[in-house]
Every structure is written in C-alpha cells, then in structure tokens.
PLY file of the C-alpha trace (Angstrom):
ply
format ascii 1.0
element vertex 549
property float x
property float y
property float z
element edge 548
property int vertex1
property int vertex2
end_header
0.00 0.00 0.00
1.16 3.51 -0.79
2.34 5.95 1.86
1.40 9.62 1.59
0.47 12.71 3.56
-2.57 14.95 3.51
-2.44 18.56 4.69
-5.88 19.92 5.57
-8.09 21.09 8.40
-8.46 17.94 10.49
-11.97 17.53 11.92
-11.73 15.84 15.32
-15.38 14.96 15.88
-14.94 13.49 19.35
-12.93 16.44 20.68
-15.20 18.88 18.78
-12.29 20.79 17.31
-10.72 21.57 13.95
-6.99 22.05 13.53
-4.68 22.50 10.52
-2.67 19.30 10.34
-0.48 17.04 8.30
-1.74 13.47 8.43
0.71 10.74 7.46
-0.63 7.49 6.02
1.65 4.45 6.02
0.59 1.04 4.69
-3.04 2.09 4.60
-3.21 3.30 8.21
-2.98 6.61 10.01
0.63 6.76 11.13
1.00 10.27 12.52
-0.86 13.55 12.93
1.15 16.76 13.21
-0.37 20.20 13.73
0.87 22.76 11.18
0.64 26.51 10.81
-2.50 27.55 8.95
-4.35 28.44 6.99
-4.81 25.26 4.90
-7.50 24.27 2.42
-10.14 21.57 2.74
-11.41 19.52 5.66
-10.29 15.98 6.43
-12.77 13.82 8.31
-13.74 10.16 8.74
-15.75 8.70 5.88
-19.53 8.56 5.97
-21.38 5.37 6.92
-24.87 4.43 5.75
-26.35 2.83 8.87
-29.05 0.84 7.06
-29.31 0.15 3.37
-30.56 -2.48 0.98
-27.94 -2.36 -1.76
-30.35 -4.24 -4.02
-32.69 -1.24 -4.11
-30.06 0.68 -6.04
-30.60 -1.98 -8.74
-26.81 -2.34 -8.72
-24.69 -5.25 -7.54
-22.51 -4.25 -4.56
-19.40 -3.61 -6.63
-21.26 -1.08 -8.79
-23.03 0.46 -5.77
-19.61 1.14 -4.25
-18.45 2.94 -7.40
-21.18 5.55 -6.91
-21.17 5.74 -3.12
-17.50 6.61 -2.76
-17.87 9.71 -4.93
-20.05 11.12 -2.13
-17.65 10.16 0.66
-19.38 6.98 1.82
-16.83 4.36 2.88
-19.08 1.78 4.55
-22.64 0.47 4.69
-24.65 -1.63 7.11
-26.21 -3.74 4.37
-29.28 -5.90 4.83
-29.38 -8.41 1.92
-32.93 -9.59 2.57
-34.11 -8.47 -0.87
-31.98 -10.97 -2.77
-32.46 -13.47 0.07
-36.22 -13.45 -0.56
-35.48 -14.47 -4.15
-32.47 -16.80 -3.83
-32.18 -17.62 -0.13
-28.76 -18.13 1.49
-27.17 -18.34 -1.96
-28.27 -14.75 -2.55
-26.54 -13.55 0.63
-23.39 -15.39 -0.42
-23.58 -13.74 -3.84
-23.61 -10.29 -2.21
-20.68 -11.12 0.08
-18.58 -12.52 -2.78
-19.25 -9.63 -5.17
-18.67 -7.00 -2.47
-15.28 -8.48 -1.58
-13.93 -7.57 -5.01
-13.85 -3.80 -4.45
-12.23 -1.46 -1.90
-15.27 -0.62 0.22
-16.60 -1.70 3.62
-19.78 -3.75 3.17
-21.08 -5.10 6.48
-23.83 -7.62 5.78
-26.49 -8.97 8.11
-28.29 -12.29 8.30
-31.83 -11.73 6.98
-34.31 -12.46 9.76
-37.56 -12.53 7.76
-37.39 -14.65 4.62
-40.16 -14.72 3.64
-41.26 -11.46 5.23
-44.68 -12.96 5.99
-46.73 -16.10 5.37
-49.25 -14.06 3.39
-47.16 -13.78 0.21
-45.12 -15.98 -2.09
-41.35 -15.64 -1.91
-38.62 -17.51 -3.73
-36.91 -18.91 -0.64
-37.09 -19.53 3.08
-34.31 -18.93 5.61
-35.20 -20.63 8.87
-33.62 -20.18 12.28
-30.97 -22.86 11.65
-29.90 -21.13 8.43
-29.85 -17.77 10.21
-27.58 -19.31 12.83
-25.17 -20.62 10.20
-25.04 -17.22 8.50
-24.37 -15.46 11.80
-21.49 -17.85 12.45
-19.74 -16.37 9.40
-17.30 -13.56 10.24
-18.53 -11.55 7.23
-22.05 -11.44 8.71
-22.02 -8.78 11.40
-25.56 -8.62 12.75
-29.14 -9.93 12.56
-30.99 -7.86 9.97
-34.19 -5.95 10.69
-36.70 -8.12 12.54
-39.88 -7.23 10.69
-42.10 -9.79 12.38
-42.87 -7.61 15.37
-46.03 -9.62 16.25
-43.82 -12.71 16.38
-41.42 -11.00 18.78
-44.13 -9.63 21.05
-45.98 -12.97 21.16
-42.84 -15.06 21.59
-43.06 -17.03 18.35
-40.55 -19.91 18.83
-38.94 -19.61 15.39
-38.48 -15.85 15.72
-37.06 -16.21 19.22
-34.57 -18.82 18.01
-33.25 -16.33 15.46
-32.82 -13.71 18.16
-31.11 -16.28 20.38
-28.50 -17.06 17.71
-27.50 -13.39 17.51
-27.44 -13.01 21.29
-25.30 -16.15 21.63
-22.68 -14.56 19.37
-23.01 -11.06 20.82
-24.06 -9.66 17.45
-26.42 -6.65 17.22
-30.07 -7.08 16.25
-31.71 -4.50 14.00
-35.37 -3.61 14.36
-38.31 -2.75 12.13
-41.45 -1.67 13.93
-43.25 1.16 12.11
-45.78 2.95 14.28
-45.22 0.73 17.31
-45.55 2.74 20.55
-45.81 2.40 24.29
-45.97 -1.00 25.95
-46.02 -2.81 22.60
-42.81 -1.04 21.56
-41.18 -1.87 24.88
-42.11 -5.55 24.59
-40.70 -5.61 21.06
-37.46 -3.90 22.03
-36.93 -6.22 25.01
-37.92 -9.27 22.96
-41.14 -9.96 24.82
-39.86 -9.33 28.33
-41.44 -5.90 28.60
-38.53 -4.62 30.73
-34.77 -4.75 30.99
-32.02 -3.95 28.52
-32.87 -3.65 24.83
-32.44 -6.77 22.74
-33.52 -5.24 19.44
-31.42 -2.11 19.37
-32.18 -0.04 16.27
-35.14 1.14 14.23
-35.15 3.01 10.91
-38.93 3.06 10.44
-39.92 6.02 12.64
-41.79 8.65 10.67
-42.84 10.92 13.55
-40.72 12.54 16.25
-42.98 11.25 19.03
-42.57 7.67 17.86
-38.79 8.02 17.78
-38.68 9.59 21.26
-40.87 6.79 22.56
-38.45 4.14 21.30
-35.38 6.07 22.47
-36.60 5.97 26.06
-36.49 2.17 25.93
-32.84 2.18 24.87
-33.12 1.95 21.09
-30.97 3.86 18.64
-32.78 5.54 15.77
-31.50 5.53 12.21
-32.90 8.61 10.51
-33.89 7.54 7.01
-33.97 9.55 3.83
-34.40 7.29 0.81
-35.97 7.63 -2.63
-39.49 7.02 -1.27
-39.42 7.22 2.53
-38.18 10.63 3.65
-38.05 11.18 7.40
-35.12 13.57 7.84
-37.19 16.71 8.32
-39.46 15.13 10.93
-36.63 13.50 12.90
-33.91 16.16 12.55
-34.46 17.44 16.13
-33.01 14.12 17.36
-29.60 15.23 16.08
-29.76 18.01 18.67
-31.43 16.19 21.57
-29.88 12.70 21.19
-26.68 13.07 19.11
-25.16 9.91 20.59
-28.22 7.73 19.86
-28.96 8.46 16.20
-27.46 7.44 12.88
-28.16 8.37 9.26
-29.27 6.01 6.52
-30.66 5.99 2.99
-32.35 2.55 3.24
-33.88 2.18 -0.24
-32.26 4.50 -2.78
-32.66 4.12 -6.51
-29.67 4.63 -8.83
-30.57 8.10 -10.06
-30.66 9.34 -6.48
-27.35 7.68 -5.66
-25.68 9.54 -8.53
-26.72 12.85 -6.98
-25.78 12.23 -3.37
-25.75 9.96 -0.37
-25.10 10.55 3.36
-23.23 13.75 2.44
-26.49 15.25 1.18
-28.22 14.52 4.50
-25.34 16.17 6.36
-25.59 19.29 4.20
-29.33 19.59 4.81
-28.97 19.15 8.56
-26.23 21.78 8.82
-28.24 24.16 6.64
-31.13 23.70 9.09
-28.91 24.89 11.93
-27.85 21.59 13.52
-24.38 21.68 15.08
-21.93 20.21 12.57
-20.28 18.00 15.18
-23.63 16.45 16.10
-24.28 15.78 12.42
-20.88 14.20 11.85
-21.17 12.10 14.99
-24.32 10.53 13.55
-22.91 10.21 10.03
-19.42 8.94 10.82
-18.96 7.66 14.37
-22.17 6.31 15.91
-22.42 3.34 13.49
-18.83 2.37 14.34
-19.62 2.42 18.05
-22.95 0.62 17.78
-21.90 -2.19 15.43
-18.24 -2.39 16.46
-17.08 -1.68 12.93
-13.41 -1.92 11.91
-13.69 1.46 10.17
-11.22 4.25 10.79
-11.99 7.35 12.87
-8.71 9.15 12.04
-7.04 7.86 15.20
-3.40 6.80 15.10
-3.29 3.19 13.90
-6.76 3.29 12.31
-7.31 2.26 8.69
-7.30 5.41 6.56
-11.04 5.48 5.79
-11.34 9.20 5.27
-12.57 11.98 3.04
-11.45 15.44 2.04
-14.29 17.95 1.57
-14.33 21.55 0.43
-16.23 22.82 3.47
-18.49 21.76 6.33
-21.63 23.24 4.80
-22.06 21.59 1.40
-19.80 18.54 1.93
-18.64 18.40 -1.67
-16.16 15.55 -1.64
-12.77 16.11 -3.23
-11.25 12.74 -2.37
-12.26 9.48 -0.69
-9.87 6.88 0.66
-10.73 3.36 1.85
-7.96 1.66 3.82
-5.57 4.22 2.37
-6.57 3.53 -1.24
-7.79 6.56 -3.19
-11.18 5.43 -4.53
-12.73 8.71 -5.71
-11.50 12.13 -6.77
-13.47 15.24 -7.69
-16.71 13.33 -8.29
-15.03 10.61 -10.35
-14.98 7.04 -9.10
-11.64 5.26 -9.31
-13.15 1.84 -8.58
-13.23 -0.31 -11.69
-16.18 -2.46 -12.70
-15.69 -6.17 -12.05
-17.30 -9.17 -13.77
-20.36 -10.61 -12.04
-22.71 -13.52 -12.69
-26.50 -13.21 -13.01
-28.29 -15.81 -10.85
-32.08 -15.64 -11.00
-35.32 -17.31 -9.94
-38.16 -16.59 -12.35
-40.88 -18.98 -13.44
-44.17 -17.47 -14.56
-45.96 -17.24 -17.93
-47.32 -14.02 -19.49
-50.66 -12.74 -18.26
-53.71 -11.75 -20.32
-56.08 -8.79 -20.06
-58.91 -11.22 -19.32
-57.19 -12.19 -16.07
-57.36 -8.57 -14.88
-61.13 -8.07 -15.34
-63.13 -7.18 -12.23
-66.86 -7.96 -12.53
-69.20 -5.09 -11.65
-70.67 -4.81 -8.14
-72.23 -2.06 -6.05
-70.08 -2.44 -2.95
-67.53 0.19 -2.08
-63.93 -0.66 -2.96
-61.21 -0.79 -0.33
-58.55 1.36 -1.99
-54.83 1.61 -1.17
-53.85 5.27 -0.93
-50.14 5.82 -1.59
-48.44 8.66 0.32
-45.63 10.57 -1.37
-42.45 10.39 0.68
-43.71 7.63 2.99
-43.92 3.83 3.01
-47.19 3.79 4.90
-50.45 3.78 2.97
-53.97 4.76 3.97
-57.28 2.92 3.61
-59.93 4.63 1.51
-63.40 3.39 0.57
-64.68 4.51 -2.83
-67.32 3.47 -5.29
-65.85 2.08 -8.49
-66.45 3.16 -12.06
-68.70 0.80 -14.01
-68.24 0.13 -17.71
-69.79 -2.75 -19.68
-70.50 -4.80 -16.54
-67.02 -4.50 -15.10
-65.16 -2.14 -12.78
-62.50 -0.08 -14.56
-59.95 2.58 -13.56
-61.16 6.16 -13.22
-58.27 8.53 -13.98
-60.36 11.61 -13.14
-60.54 10.41 -9.52
-57.04 8.90 -9.61
-58.57 5.47 -9.02
-56.23 3.05 -10.75
-55.86 -0.70 -10.91
-53.04 -2.41 -9.05
-51.85 -5.90 -9.98
-49.44 -8.27 -8.22
-48.23 -11.33 -10.14
-46.47 -14.32 -8.56
-43.12 -14.54 -10.36
-42.15 -17.93 -8.91
-44.95 -20.10 -10.25
-47.96 -19.95 -12.55
-50.86 -18.34 -10.68
-53.68 -15.94 -11.38
-52.84 -12.26 -10.73
-54.14 -10.49 -7.65
-56.07 -7.36 -8.66
-57.02 -4.37 -6.51
-57.34 -0.59 -6.49
-54.98 2.23 -5.66
-54.87 6.01 -5.67
-52.04 8.49 -5.27
-50.06 7.58 -8.39
-51.78 10.13 -10.60
-51.26 8.34 -13.91
-53.47 9.72 -16.69
-52.51 7.07 -19.22
-50.38 3.94 -19.53
-49.01 1.68 -16.81
-45.83 1.05 -14.84
-44.53 -2.28 -13.54
-41.60 -3.54 -11.53
-40.10 -6.73 -10.19
-38.41 -4.63 -7.50
-41.31 -5.16 -5.09
-40.42 -5.49 -1.44
-39.98 -7.93 0.06
-40.82 -10.98 -2.04
-40.15 -9.25 -5.35
-43.13 -10.49 -7.23
-44.27 -8.26 -10.08
-46.29 -5.20 -9.06
-47.97 -2.87 -11.55
-50.27 0.15 -11.50
-52.12 1.30 -14.57
-54.97 3.11 -16.25
-56.08 0.22 -18.48
-55.71 -3.54 -18.75
-53.91 -3.55 -22.09
-51.04 -1.39 -20.86
-50.94 -3.24 -17.54
-50.45 -6.48 -19.46
-47.82 -4.94 -21.73
-45.80 -3.62 -18.78
-46.07 -6.83 -16.71
-45.29 -9.11 -19.65
-42.24 -7.03 -20.55
-40.88 -7.62 -17.04
-41.63 -11.33 -17.43
-39.94 -11.49 -20.85
-36.74 -10.04 -19.34
-36.99 -12.20 -16.19
-36.97 -9.08 -14.07
-36.84 -5.34 -14.54
-38.60 -2.01 -14.36
-41.01 -1.26 -17.21
-43.48 1.26 -18.54
-46.13 0.87 -21.23
-48.30 3.29 -23.18
-50.69 2.23 -25.93
-49.12 -1.22 -25.89
-45.57 0.04 -26.43
-43.21 -0.87 -23.59
-39.85 0.38 -22.34
-37.74 -1.55 -19.85
-34.63 -1.49 -17.70
-33.67 -5.20 -17.49
-32.53 -6.50 -14.09
-31.09 -9.98 -14.68
-29.59 -10.55 -11.19
-32.41 -12.10 -9.16
-34.78 -9.93 -11.19
-33.84 -6.92 -9.04
-30.27 -5.92 -9.95
-28.01 -5.55 -12.94
-24.29 -5.96 -13.50
-24.26 -3.05 -15.95
-22.24 0.13 -15.41
-23.66 2.14 -12.50
-23.80 5.42 -14.40
-25.54 3.87 -17.39
-28.10 2.23 -15.10
-28.76 5.52 -13.35
-29.31 7.26 -16.68
-31.67 4.56 -17.95
-33.65 4.55 -14.72
-33.91 8.36 -14.70
-35.33 8.21 -18.22
-38.05 5.77 -17.11
-38.78 7.94 -14.08
-39.26 10.96 -16.37
-41.56 8.96 -18.64
-43.70 7.87 -15.68
-44.12 11.51 -14.74
-45.00 12.35 -18.36
-47.81 9.81 -18.00
-49.18 11.97 -15.22
-47.62 10.80 -11.98
-46.68 13.62 -9.62
-44.93 11.34 -7.15
-41.32 12.22 -6.40
-40.28 8.62 -7.13
-43.09 6.68 -8.86
-41.21 3.39 -9.26
-39.84 3.45 -5.71
-43.34 4.11 -4.35
-44.63 1.28 -6.54
-42.05 -1.09 -5.07
-43.57 -0.67 -1.60
-47.19 -1.35 -2.52
-46.62 -5.05 -1.83
-44.62 -4.54 1.39
-46.99 -6.16 3.86
-45.01 -5.33 7.00
-45.70 -1.59 6.63
-49.20 -0.31 7.59
-51.94 0.19 6.70
-53.08 -1.70 3.60
-51.02 -3.35 0.85
-51.35 -5.85 -1.98
-49.94 -9.37 -1.87
-49.80 -11.82 -4.76
-52.52 -13.59 -2.75
-54.81 -10.60 -2.32
-55.44 -7.40 -0.36
-53.68 -7.26 3.00
-54.54 -5.37 6.19
-51.25 -4.33 7.79
-52.92 -3.38 11.08
-54.67 -6.71 11.63
-51.77 -8.45 9.82
-54.02 -10.65 7.73
-55.43 -10.99 4.25
-58.78 -9.26 3.96
-59.60 -9.90 0.32
-58.18 -12.92 -1.45
-58.07 -13.26 -5.19
-60.62 -15.42 -6.93
0 1
1 2
2 3
3 4
4 5
5 6
6 7
7 8
8 9
9 10
10 11
11 12
12 13
13 14
14 15
15 16
16 17
17 18
18 19
19 20
20 21
21 22
22 23
23 24
24 25
25 26
26 27
27 28
28 29
29 30
30 31
31 32
32 33
33 34
34 35
35 36
36 37
37 38
38 39
39 40
40 41
41 42
42 43
43 44
44 45
45 46
46 47
47 48
48 49
49 50
50 51
51 52
52 53
53 54
54 55
55 56
56 57
57 58
58 59
59 60
60 61
61 62
62 63
63 64
64 65
65 66
66 67
67 68
68 69
69 70
70 71
71 72
72 73
73 74
74 75
75 76
76 77
77 78
78 79
79 80
80 81
81 82
82 83
83 84
84 85
85 86
86 87
87 88
88 89
89 90
90 91
91 92
92 93
93 94
94 95
95 96
96 97
97 98
98 99
99 100
100 101
101 102
102 103
103 104
104 105
105 106
106 107
107 108
108 109
109 110
110 111
111 112
112 113
113 114
114 115
115 116
116 117
117 118
118 119
119 120
120 121
121 122
122 123
123 124
124 125
125 126
126 127
127 128
128 129
129 130
130 131
131 132
132 133
133 134
134 135
135 136
136 137
137 138
138 139
139 140
140 141
141 142
142 143
143 144
144 145
145 146
146 147
147 148
148 149
149 150
150 151
151 152
152 153
153 154
154 155
155 156
156 157
157 158
158 159
159 160
160 161
161 162
162 163
163 164
164 165
165 166
166 167
167 168
168 169
169 170
170 171
171 172
172 173
173 174
174 175
175 176
176 177
177 178
178 179
179 180
180 181
181 182
182 183
183 184
184 185
185 186
186 187
187 188
188 189
189 190
190 191
191 192
192 193
193 194
194 195
195 196
196 197
197 198
198 199
199 200
200 201
201 202
202 203
203 204
204 205
205 206
206 207
207 208
208 209
209 210
210 211
211 212
212 213
213 214
214 215
215 216
216 217
217 218
218 219
219 220
220 221
221 222
222 223
223 224
224 225
225 226
226 227
227 228
228 229
229 230
230 231
231 232
232 233
233 234
234 235
235 236
236 237
237 238
238 239
239 240
240 241
241 242
242 243
243 244
244 245
245 246
246 247
247 248
248 249
249 250
250 251
251 252
252 253
253 254
254 255
255 256
256 257
257 258
258 259
259 260
260 261
261 262
262 263
263 264
264 265
265 266
266 267
267 268
268 269
269 270
270 271
271 272
272 273
273 274
274 275
275 276
276 277
277 278
278 279
279 280
280 281
281 282
282 283
283 284
284 285
285 286
286 287
287 288
288 289
289 290
290 291
291 292
292 293
293 294
294 295
295 296
296 297
297 298
298 299
299 300
300 301
301 302
302 303
303 304
304 305
305 306
306 307
307 308
308 309
309 310
310 311
311 312
312 313
313 314
314 315
315 316
316 317
317 318
318 319
319 320
320 321
321 322
322 323
323 324
324 325
325 326
326 327
327 328
328 329
329 330
330 331
331 332
332 333
333 334
334 335
335 336
336 337
337 338
338 339
339 340
340 341
341 342
342 343
343 344
344 345
345 346
346 347
347 348
348 349
349 350
350 351
351 352
352 353
353 354
354 355
355 356
356 357
357 358
358 359
359 360
360 361
361 362
362 363
363 364
364 365
365 366
366 367
367 368
368 369
369 370
370 371
371 372
372 373
373 374
374 375
375 376
376 377
377 378
378 379
379 380
380 381
381 382
382 383
383 384
384 385
385 386
386 387
387 388
388 389
389 390
390 391
391 392
392 393
393 394
394 395
395 396
396 397
397 398
398 399
399 400
400 401
401 402
402 403
403 404
404 405
405 406
406 407
407 408
408 409
409 410
410 411
411 412
412 413
413 414
414 415
415 416
416 417
417 418
418 419
419 420
420 421
421 422
422 423
423 424
424 425
425 426
426 427
427 428
428 429
429 430
430 431
431 432
432 433
433 434
434 435
435 436
436 437
437 438
438 439
439 440
440 441
441 442
442 443
443 444
444 445
445 446
446 447
447 448
448 449
449 450
450 451
451 452
452 453
453 454
454 455
455 456
456 457
457 458
458 459
459 460
460 461
461 462
462 463
463 464
464 465
465 466
466 467
467 468
468 469
469 470
470 471
471 472
472 473
473 474
474 475
475 476
476 477
477 478
478 479
479 480
480 481
481 482
482 483
483 484
484 485
485 486
486 487
487 488
488 489
489 490
490 491
491 492
492 493
493 494
494 495
495 496
496 497
497 498
498 499
499 500
500 501
501 502
502 503
503 504
504 505
505 506
506 507
507 508
508 509
509 510
510 511
511 512
512 513
513 514
514 515
515 516
516 517
517 518
518 519
519 520
520 521
521 522
522 523
523 524
524 525
525 526
526 527
527 528
528 529
529 530
530 531
531 532
532 533
533 534
534 535
535 536
536 537
537 538
538 539
539 540
540 541
541 542
542 543
543 544
544 545
545 546
546 547
547 548
C-alpha cells in the first residue's frame, strides 16, 4: 500500500475541534498527525457510513453500488441483503458477500431475519432459524438484519425467538423494524417480549414521527434517521440530532440509482447543517455512531486506524474532493476510481405471461377498499370509494385517480391479484416492476388492462426489470440478477432509470419517485393496507382481507 500525507483542516469529531494538520498514512493506516501553521484548504474527516441500506434497491450489484457511493464520501454500509435473500435464499446472501469483496469498500452484511417477510405472500426462498444461525457464524455477517415480524417477537413465536437467540449467543447486534409501534407494545418488542430490561432489538429506521422516535429512544433503542428515494423522514426527525446526538445514525435505506448519482449521506449532512444543527452532532451521527454501535473496523482518524477518510471543500455543502478506503484513493473530484468487475447473473423466475382477461373485475355495487399511496412515505392509507362501471365491469377512473393495481407471482404460474390504488396520478399507460419489497413479485399500476399487461409481460420477458407501457408500447430497464439488480455500469443504469422515471411523470404521476413508491405497494409489514400476490392485505390486523378469486 502507498504511503502519503494529507495537509488539511483535520476535523476531530470526538474532541469537537478543527486544527490544521499534516496526516501521514503508512501502509493504509494513520501513522502520525502533526499540527501545522494555517491556513490550509479543505477539511479531512472520517468517511460517511450508511447505517441501514438495501444495496439491491439501487438496482446495482454491490461492486457497482460502491463505485457511486465513494464519490459522495461513503466508505461503509450496514447492508441488509434480505431483498436478494427473498429471491435466492442463502445463496443470494453469499452472492452479495462474494461480489462485495472484489472492491475497496466496507460492506457489512447482516443475516436476513424474515425470509419470507410474511406467510401471506409468495417468496422464492425460506431462511429458517438454523440457516440464520449458520449465516451469523460467518465472520462476514455482522448482525441480525431488521426483525420485521414484530407480532412474532411480542408474542414469543418460537422460530423468531430462536433467530434472536443465535444473535445473542454470538453477541451480534439485532436490528429492528417496527413502524408505528408505541408504548408497551414497543417496549415488549425492544426487550424481545420481556417488557422490561435492557434492549435486545437495538435499532429502528422506520420512525416517521418525532414522538414515535422519542418513545423508542426511552427504551434504549438507537434511531437511524432515514432519507431514501421514497421514505423521507429527515425533516421530521432532525431534532433528534440536537437532543440525542449519541443515539442516532443516518441512513438511505432504499435508494434508486438516479438518487445515488446525486448524493448519499453527504447530502443529509448538508441539509442538517443548513437547518442549523451543530456540525459536530451531524458528523457524529454520520461517521462515528455506526462504528460504536456495530463495532465496525472502520477508521476514525485515530493513530493506527485504517485510513477510511474523506477530504471535503467545506463543512456546509460537503462536496467531496477525495475518498480513501484503507488508504486507497477510490474517488477524486466526483469521479470514481473503482473499476467495474465481472459478475454472474443468478435468478429465480418462473411465470408465464398474463392476459387482459385475467385482470377483469366484474361489476358490483359495494364500495372498494382502496390503497392510498403517500408521497415520501412507506405507509399507505385505507380509503373506501365506489368504483367506475363500464360494460359490466369495474375499470380505472383517472379523473378520480382510481387506478388498478396488480401483483403477479413470479415464482410459479398463478392468477394475478387485482385491486385498487390512488395516489399515483397516472393519466394514461401503466408502470410495472419486479423490484417489489420484500418478495419481489411483479407489481404494476395502470390506467387500463392492455397497458398493464404490456408492462407486466415485458418484465416477465426479461426475467426481471422495471417497465413502462403506453398504448401497448413498452420500455424496460432489465434486471437480470435475481430480477432486481443488474451488473451493468452504475452510471448507465442511473441514466436509464432516470429516463423511465421521467416517462412515468410524463404519463401523469406527480410522485417524487413513482417506481420506488410502486415497489412498496406489496410490502406487507408496513401499515396500513397493501397488496400481496394472494390478495389485499390489512397491515394493522396483519391478515389478508380480500383474497383473489
């Protein structure tokens, strides 16, 4: 490894001071720090860490994700691979670990705790407690990924408790996922059913109100403030950076490739500082708290630490000049220096094309239970509306933004589940995606059956992807890795995805991220109502309420 020096304003986050210094790097580690006479240009600080992310949501394999992330100063991620695990099982987790190891970047993977995420949907694999235990035994697997089955925890489900026990046996952290859970229920979840004592499940990234976050903090949890492509909670939770700077972290969770091109954790830091939050509080959350919580072998600019560091222009905008990982320069002036590496394309796809006839809904006079999507949130609302009748069937009504939603089982031949949704705003055409948390069946929203079929069948023809159709003509971004990622160049993928996003908005959608919002319409573990491949699902009662014919 090369040896070199960097002269800049050294940001000592723990001591809350900035001093002009010469930092010597020898064999990839911080060898010496010597104060120099100022002034000097630029600010040297530890690299940013994304405290909770699903790399798969970038639609990029880990090696390509890293190429983009380092340009924004990110040197490490706490990566939950449950998306690919729901498609390929343990083999999917191993794929992520193997691909990630080929590039200079810190990927810290967890053992997925909920594969499948629920029994009310069809996934491509199952990872039971024994398999979770074997994954946690691996040194590359650092923690137990978000425990989404909060009813199972609260009620002491034996299989869920065995998964928790494996992590506790090894002293590995356990991540949480409990949107909207408050009071005694939250306490029982955090303490793994005990209702008192030290926290067992120690993080949550699903808080979307300040009160909910404060409630969980009092029981000993740490809160990861999330700002992704769909769920955006930074504004609501920003006061935590002031009141609880040692108990919060920053994460981007689910970020699509076009967003990752523009920024990552650095963008969250800039917004927080612009809002008046003390810069040292912000950097503690962005750089140090994940290291302390997860016990990460990531450098903090201490003598002897690996040189995981970034040079930025200033502490307001956080434009990154250079990024180093273990002393290797991996990005400079917005240009990634990580090379693309070859990667295989494992998949699990086995369904035939659908027909418009399969999407027909016979006319009836009852009110429809409608999923209402919320821009910037993963939660949905329940609405009851009368449908539009046409030739003895119920059809979409674009004037009232009442559209048809379809979920198709990608793993076996089965009839589509059909329901109703509002909030997407499409005036024509349809959009479809195989990026559909967590089981990654095909989800589509559209204004007519013909375009719904065209979009869905295009995804099927490519064995995974993101598609759009208008008047029967389809466009697609193929995703050949498990139907949810691609091995293609990160920048080309971002450009292609951005083009589809623009086209969806040309069709009428006013959502900030139409395809990302679409991907969460089948996520059953988020309230209040969603769509499974088996029918309409009530996230509050945690049960199917309308099954397909």
